[in-house]
C-alpha positions as CSV (number, residue, x, y, z in Angstrom):
1,X,9.1,37.2,42.5
2,X,12.0,37.4,40.1
3,X,13.0,40.8,41.4
4,X,14.2,39.1,44.8
5,X,16.5,36.7,42.9
6,X,20.1,37.8,43.1
7,X,22.0,37.6,39.5
8,X,24.9,35.3,40.8
9,X,25.2,32.6,43.5
10,X,27.3,30.5,45.2
11,X,27.9,26.7,43.8
12,X,30.2,24.1,43.2
13,X,31.4,23.5,39.7
14,X,32.8,20.5,38.6
15,X,35.8,21.5,36.1
16,X,36.9,18.2,34.6
17,X,37.4,13.9,35.6
18,X,39.8,13.8,38.5
19,X,40.2,14.4,42.2
20,X,38.8,16.6,45.0
21,X,40.4,19.6,43.4
22,X,38.2,19.2,40.3
23,X,35.1,20.7,42.6
24,X,35.6,24.6,42.9
25,X,33.4,26.2,45.2
26,X,32.6,29.9,43.5
27,X,30.2,32.7,44.7
28,X,29.8,34.5,41.4
29,X,28.0,31.7,39.2
30,X,25.1,33.0,37.1
31,X,21.8,32.1,38.3
32,X,19.7,30.2,36.0
33,X,16.8,31.5,34.2
34,X,13.5,28.8,33.7
35,X,12.7,28.1,30.0
36,X,9.5,26.7,28.9
37,X,7.8,24.3,31.2
38,X,10.6,24.4,33.8
39,X,10.5,26.2,37.4
40,X,13.4,27.9,39.1
41,X,14.2,26.3,43.0
42,X,16.1,27.9,45.9
43,X,18.0,24.8,46.9
44,X,18.3,23.9,50.6
45,X,19.7,20.5,50.9
46,X,21.3,18.5,48.5
47,X,22.2,15.0,49.2
48,X,25.7,13.1,48.8
49,X,25.7,10.3,46.4
50,X,27.8,7.5,44.9
51,X,27.0,8.8,41.7
52,X,28.2,12.5,42.1
53,X,31.9,10.9,43.0
54,X,31.7,8.6,40.1
55,X,30.8,11.0,37.6
56,X,33.9,13.4,39.1
57,X,36.3,10.3,38.7
58,X,34.9,8.7,35.4
59,X,34.1,6.0,36.8
60,X,31.3,5.3,34.4
61,X,33.7,5.0,31.6
62,X,34.2,1.4,29.7
63,X,37.4,1.4,30.4
64,X,37.0,1.1,34.2
65,X,37.2,-1.9,35.4
66,X,38.2,-1.6,39.5
67,X,36.1,-0.3,42.1
68,X,34.4,3.0,42.7
69,X,36.2,3.8,45.8
70,X,39.6,2.6,43.5
71,X,38.9,5.1,41.1
72,X,38.5,8.0,43.7
73,X,41.6,7.2,45.6
74,X,43.3,7.1,42.7
75,X,41.4,10.7,41.5
76,X,39.9,9.5,38.3
77,X,41.7,9.4,34.9
78,X,38.6,9.5,31.9
79,X,39.6,10.7,28.6
80,X,36.2,11.1,27.5
81,X,32.6,9.4,27.3
82,X,32.4,8.8,31.1
83,X,29.2,10.1,32.3
84,X,25.5,8.4,32.5
85,X,25.1,9.0,28.7
86,X,28.3,9.9,27.2
87,X,30.8,12.9,27.7
88,X,30.0,15.5,30.0
89,X,30.2,19.2,29.3
90,X,32.4,21.4,31.8
91,X,31.6,23.3,34.1
92,X,28.9,21.3,35.4
93,X,27.1,21.9,38.8
94,X,26.5,18.1,40.1
95,X,24.3,17.0,42.8
96,X,21.8,14.4,42.2
97,X,19.3,15.1,45.2
98,X,18.0,18.2,45.8
99,X,15.5,19.7,48.3
100,X,14.1,23.3,48.1
101,X,11.2,26.2,46.9
102,X,10.1,27.3,43.7
103,X,10.9,31.2,43.3
104,X,10.1,31.7,39.7
105,X,8.5,29.8,36.8
106,X,9.3,29.4,32.9
107,X,6.3,29.6,30.3
108,X,3.6,27.2,30.4
109,X,3.9,26.7,34.5
110,X,1.2,28.2,36.7
111,X,2.1,30.8,39.5
112,X,0.1,28.7,41.5
113,X,3.6,26.5,42.1
114,X,5.9,29.7,43.6
115,X,6.4,28.7,47.0
116,X,6.1,24.9,46.8
117,X,8.3,22.8,48.9
118,X,9.8,20.4,46.4
119,X,11.9,17.3,45.7
120,X,13.4,16.9,41.9
121,X,14.0,13.7,40.6
122,X,17.1,12.2,39.5
123,X,16.2,10.2,36.8
124,X,14.3,12.2,34.6
125,X,12.8,11.6,30.9
126,X,14.5,12.6,27.8
127,X,11.9,15.8,26.9
128,X,13.6,15.7,23.3
129,X,14.0,12.1,22.7
130,X,10.8,9.8,22.2
131,X,13.2,6.8,22.3
132,X,12.4,4.0,25.2
133,X,14.9,4.0,28.1
134,X,16.4,7.3,27.9
135,X,17.4,9.3,30.9
136,X,18.8,12.7,31.6
137,X,20.3,12.4,35.0
138,X,19.9,15.8,37.3
139,X,23.5,16.7,38.5
140,X,25.0,15.2,35.6
141,X,23.5,15.6,31.9
142,X,22.2,19.3,33.6
143,X,23.2,21.1,36.4
144,X,22.0,20.0,39.8
145,X,21.6,20.4,43.5
146,X,25.4,22.1,44.6
147,X,24.2,25.3,44.1
148,X,21.8,27.8,46.0
149,X,19.1,27.6,42.7
150,X,18.6,25.4,40.0
151,X,16.2,24.6,37.0
152,X,14.2,21.6,36.3
153,X,11.4,20.3,34.0
154,X,8.1,21.3,35.8
155,X,7.2,17.3,35.7
156,X,10.4,16.4,37.3
157,X,9.6,18.7,40.1
158,X,7.4,17.4,43.1
159,X,5.4,19.4,45.5
160,X,5.7,17.1,49.1
161,X,3.5,18.0,52.4
162,X,5.2,16.6,55.5
163,X,7.2,17.6,58.8
164,X,10.4,16.0,57.7
165,X,13.3,18.9,57.4
166,X,14.6,20.3,54.2
167,X,18.1,18.0,54.9
168,X,16.0,14.8,55.7
169,X,13.9,15.4,52.4
170,X,17.1,15.8,50.5
171,X,18.5,12.2,51.4
172,X,15.7,10.9,49.1
173,X,15.5,11.6,45.6
174,X,18.6,9.6,44.5
175,X,18.8,6.5,46.4
176,X,15.3,6.1,47.4
177,X,13.9,6.2,43.9
178,X,16.9,3.8,42.8
179,X,16.1,1.3,45.6
180,X,11.9,1.6,44.5
181,X,12.9,1.3,41.0
182,X,14.4,-1.9,41.5
183,X,11.7,-3.6,44.0
184,X,9.5,-2.5,41.1
185,X,11.0,-3.7,37.6
186,X,12.0,-6.9,40.0
187,X,8.4,-7.1,41.5
188,X,9.4,-7.9,44.4
189,X,6.2,-9.1,47.2
190,X,6.3,-10.8,50.6
191,X,9.6,-13.1,49.4
192,X,13.2,-13.8,50.8
193,X,15.0,-10.9,49.4
194,X,18.9,-10.1,50.0
195,X,20.3,-6.8,50.1
196,X,23.9,-6.1,49.2
197,X,25.4,-2.8,50.4
198,X,22.6,-1.7,52.9
199,X,24.3,0.7,55.1
200,X,24.7,2.5,52.0
201,X,22.2,5.3,51.0
202,X,20.6,3.0,47.9
203,X,21.2,-0.4,50.4
204,X,19.2,0.9,53.9
205,X,16.4,2.6,51.0
206,X,16.3,-0.7,49.7
207,X,15.5,-2.4,53.2
208,X,13.4,-0.1,54.3
209,X,11.2,-0.6,51.2
210,X,11.2,-4.0,50.6
211,X,10.0,-4.5,53.9
212,X,7.2,-2.1,52.8
213,X,6.2,-4.8,50.5
214,X,6.2,-7.4,53.2
215,X,9.6,-9.2,52.5
216,X,11.9,-11.3,54.5
217,X,15.0,-9.3,54.3
218,X,18.5,-10.3,54.8
219,X,21.1,-7.7,54.7
220,X,24.8,-7.6,53.7
221,X,26.7,-5.1,56.2
222,X,30.0,-4.6,57.8
223,X,29.7,-6.2,61.4
224,X,30.3,-2.2,63.3
225,X,26.9,-1.5,61.3
226,X,24.6,-4.5,61.3
227,X,22.8,-3.0,64.7
228,X,21.9,-0.1,62.8
229,X,20.9,-1.8,59.6
230,X,18.6,-4.2,61.5
231,X,17.1,-0.7,63.4
232,X,15.9,0.1,59.7
233,X,13.9,-3.0,59.3
234,X,16.2,-5.7,58.4
235,X,15.1,-9.1,59.5
236,X,18.5,-10.6,59.5
237,X,22.4,-9.3,58.7
238,X,25.5,-11.2,57.7
239,X,28.8,-9.5,57.1
240,X,30.3,-8.6,53.9
241,X,32.8,-10.9,54.6
242,X,31.0,-13.9,54.7
243,X,30.8,-16.7,52.4
244,X,27.0,-16.5,51.7
245,X,26.8,-19.3,49.9
246,X,28.1,-20.9,53.2
247,X,25.9,-19.0,55.5
248,X,22.7,-19.9,53.6
249,X,23.4,-22.6,51.2
250,X,22.3,-22.5,47.9
251,X,18.8,-22.0,46.6
252,X,18.2,-19.7,49.5
253,X,16.2,-16.4,48.0
254,X,14.0,-15.7,46.0
255,X,15.2,-12.1,45.1
256,X,18.6,-10.4,45.5
257,X,19.0,-6.6,45.1
258,X,22.3,-5.9,44.4
259,X,24.5,-2.6,44.3
260,X,28.0,-4.2,45.2
261,X,28.7,-6.5,42.6
262,X,32.5,-7.3,42.3
263,X,34.0,-10.5,43.3
264,X,31.6,-12.0,45.2
265,X,29.2,-11.8,42.4
266,X,29.3,-14.9,41.4
267,X,27.7,-16.3,44.8
268,X,24.6,-14.9,43.2
269,X,23.3,-17.8,40.9
270,X,23.9,-19.8,43.6
271,X,22.3,-18.1,45.9
272,X,19.0,-17.7,43.8
273,X,16.1,-20.7,44.1
274,X,15.5,-21.7,40.3
275,X,13.4,-19.3,39.1
276,X,14.9,-16.8,41.1
277,X,15.4,-13.0,40.4
278,X,18.2,-10.6,40.4
279,X,18.3,-7.2,39.8
280,X,21.6,-4.2,40.1
281,X,21.7,-0.6,40.1
282,X,25.5,-0.4,41.0
283,X,28.7,-2.2,40.8
284,X,30.5,-0.5,43.8
285,X,33.3,-3.2,44.0
286,X,33.9,-3.4,40.4
287,X,31.7,-3.6,37.2
288,X,33.5,-6.8,35.4
289,X,32.0,-9.9,37.0
290,X,32.0,-13.5,36.1
291,X,28.7,-15.7,35.4
292,X,28.4,-19.3,35.0
293,X,25.9,-19.5,32.4
294,X,24.4,-23.2,33.1
295,X,23.1,-21.6,36.8
296,X,22.0,-19.1,34.3
297,X,19.6,-21.3,32.3
298,X,19.7,-24.5,34.0
299,X,17.7,-22.6,37.0
300,X,15.9,-20.1,34.8
301,X,17.0,-16.9,36.0
302,X,16.1,-13.4,35.4
303,X,18.9,-11.3,35.6
304,X,17.9,-7.3,35.5
305,X,19.7,-3.9,34.9
306,X,17.7,-0.5,36.5
307,X,18.7,2.9,35.4
308,X,15.3,4.4,33.7
309,X,12.7,5.3,35.7
310,X,9.0,5.7,35.1
311,X,7.2,8.7,36.3
312,X,5.5,7.0,38.8
313,X,8.0,5.7,41.3
314,X,8.9,8.9,42.1
315,X,5.2,10.1,42.5
316,X,5.4,6.8,44.9
317,X,7.7,8.0,47.0
318,X,6.1,11.0,47.6
319,X,3.6,9.4,48.7
320,X,5.6,6.8,51.1
321,X,6.9,10.1,52.2
322,X,3.8,12.1,52.9
323,X,2.3,8.9,54.5
324,X,4.8,8.2,57.3
325,X,6.3,4.7,55.0
326,X,9.3,5.0,55.0
327,X,12.0,7.6,57.3
328,X,15.2,9.2,56.5
329,X,18.6,8.2,57.9
330,X,20.9,10.8,58.0
331,X,24.2,10.0,59.1
332,X,26.0,13.8,58.9
333,X,25.6,17.6,57.4
334,X,28.3,19.7,56.1
335,X,27.8,23.0,54.4
336,X,28.3,23.1,50.8
337,X,31.8,25.2,50.6
338,X,33.1,21.7,52.5
339,X,31.8,19.3,50.3
340,X,35.5,17.9,50.0
341,X,35.3,17.1,53.4
342,X,31.9,15.5,53.0
343,X,32.7,13.4,50.0
344,X,36.2,12.1,51.4
345,X,33.7,11.2,54.6
346,X,31.2,9.4,52.2
347,X,34.6,7.3,51.0
348,X,35.5,6.3,54.1
349,X,32.2,4.6,54.6
350,X,31.9,4.6,58.3
351,X,28.2,5.5,58.3
352,X,24.8,4.4,58.1
353,X,22.4,5.9,55.6
354,X,23.4,9.5,54.1
355,X,25.4,12.4,54.1
356,X,23.8,15.9,53.3
357,X,25.0,19.4,52.1
358,X,23.4,22.0,53.7
359,X,23.2,24.9,51.2
360,X,23.6,28.8,51.9
361,X,20.3,30.9,52.1
């Protein structure tokens, strides 16, 4: 089957930290060869995520203080050490989401995997490092889905059997695994949960996945998107411009699932009940926040971060898809070569769900 694979492919290469001009669409990129325990995937669709843009602009650099949107608007000014695990090697093919079919396998992988329709896990184990919580990010520390072909470790490549389109499947890996990991880490059950950023990919996924666990979900969302978020499963919506303590009162929630942070973070410790739990996997409104330590210890609160994912998280997502327990929310699609337009639309935040790139075949 290898002889059906061309020597070169179309791909978008990130050539350095900065603006959209750093994304270069090419048709002469060498097709990768799967190494031991790897598979080669012909990519059909790849979702757009905050992490793709944050990486491009260098927002992960420790010197960054503003929102991820500010970094994107100003084109980024990182000077090294701005990837998930430090500095990136350029050119890099980004793309944290990927759906496609396995077309070749490396040594140690059964040829029976050829032809499988698959999703690639975004947050992957660092197989060369036995330290706990070490992570390799697909499309950051290794090349990802913004290309016609990509390689991935066989254990991070999951066969999926459902009637969804490839575009729908490509909306799942990054956003839904991030949301599911937060809910798993914080042990969410049939409780009162507040979800921020609920119209975005991770937030809308958290709404669906929290409802699946039996929680009563209050979603923070822009007014124009409230109806769509309620359709996705939220029991209650509240304007992102509202004073949440004034609306709900103190001690109103068992759990807060946050991807926003920024200036309104000071409400978190007041909104949580005594013994409440908070978890975050993002800070799109700003990474530096103010914490009143008296609330933290006098209310016995638990504050957690969430990045590393155990393999069970992604495997569970595949089960939810195949059993019809979640559903994709697709806002728009763009061809791969229009990635700059897709990211511009993404940054405008005038949609609910995911924007997905369709890869030429």
